[in-house]
N, C-alpha and C positions, 0 to 999 in steps of 0.2 A: 503493501499498501505507497508505506514512505516513498518506494524507492519509483514507484508509478507517478505522486507527486511532484519527484523530483524532475524526474524527467520532463513531466509537462510542462513544469515552471523553465527551463533549461531550454527547451526546443520554442518558449513564446518569447523567452528574453532573447535568440538568437537573430528569432523571425523579428520581433520588431526593434533589435540593432543592425541586421542586414538593411532592412528594406526604409532607416533614418537617417545614417550614414550620408556623409552628404560625399558627393562625385568628384575623387579628385581631379578628374581632369573634364571640362563643360567641350570641351575642343576636340575630344574622341566618342562624343558619345552619337548612337544614332538617331537620325530627324534633326528639323532644323527646328530653330527659336519660334515659338509661340507668335502672333503678331497678337501686340499690347499695344490699344490707344494709349498715345504722349498726350498725360491733363494737359489741360490751356496755360496753366500756368507755368510749364515751360514751354523752354523758347528751343527751336534748332536754327541753328546760324548755319550759313554757307560762305564758309573762306576765300573762296574762292569767285564770290557773285560779281567782282568789279573789276574781272579777266577777262582780256580783249579775247580769246580764244576758249570755243567753249574744250579744247581738247589738254586735256591731264591726264597722267597718273601719275599715283603713288608711289613716292621716291623708294629704295631698297631699307631703307632705313624705317622704314616704317613698320616692317613684318614682321620683328619679334612683337611686335603689338598687335597686330593681326588675332582676331579670336574667333573668326567665322567668318564663312563664303562662300555665296552658291553661283553659278552661273545659268542662267535661261536663253534655249535655245530665240535665234535672233527674229525666228516664226512667234514666239508669244504675240509678239507687235500686230497680228491675225489677231486674234482672241480679245484683248487686254490694251487699256491704254498706258503711255509711261507714267501718268500721275498715277494710277492705281499702282504702279511695277514701284516707284518710286517712294510711295505712301508704305508701299508693304516694306518696303525695304528696312526705312525707317522703325517701323512697329515693331520687325522682329526686331530688331536691336533694342529698341528701346525693351521688350522682352525678354531682352535673353541673359541668363544666367539670373541673379540678381539684382533686381532693379539698382539703378547705374552701373553694372560690369561695362555694361558696354556705353563710349563714351561718343561715338561719331560713325556714321556710315558714310561709302561711299560707292556709287550708282555710275556706272558709264557704258557705253553701247558699241559697238565691233572689239571687243576684249579677247584675247586669244583665252578660251578656256583653259582650267587647271588641268591635270593630267591628275586621273578620278580611278582606283578599281586595274580594271584592265586596259581601260577609253586613254592612248597616247596624249590629247587636251589639244589643246591649237585652233579648235573652232570657235570662230565668231560667236559670240554670247551676249548679252548682258551681267554683267558683275556689279553684285551687294555683296562688299565688303565690309567688314566689324572691327573696328577698332577698340582697344579697352584705355583709349587716351586721344585728344580734343585733337586735331586735324587744324593746321596751319597753312596757309601760303606758304613756306617753307614746305610742307614735303609733299610736294608737287614740283612734277617735271613737264615737260613736254615727253610725248612718246616718240620711240625713236622709231617707230613704220609708219607713215603718214594713214590716215584715214583709220586709228586706234583710238581708245578710250575717247569715242565721239561719247559729245552730249556728260560731260564729265559733270556730275554733282554732287557736293557737301553732305551731312546731313548732321552739325556737334552740336551733341545733346545737352542740354544744361535743366536743372531743377533747379528749384528751389531748397535748402534741408528743411 
């Protein structure tokens, strides 16, 4: 009887601890962040808004701060408009991890897709990249290949404490 009760307690304790432990790396989990509407009291700013060209790519120095990325086929524009895709990118950044973990999102068109699983990557895509720090103008450079990283947009998400 005592063994049965102890076994039940141990099993229950293991189940609780294994399901409530924090995930060590959100970057390696399956699936994407849930889109979470950005509250009205938060602001979204674009440090590239006053640039003359709309072709900008993040510099290599931003890679250590990239926490999540996804790539959509260019054909996505056949059934979704750009504003909806950008809103989804921003809201997924806001919904990433704990509130405030993702501080900036970047979206551009004609971005070479990253290699994933067995696919080599390189296909033109719509990229949504997410970062754990605010991005500034100095974090961007002109693409080395013409007509890549078109219509680049950055959203720095800032909310009052």
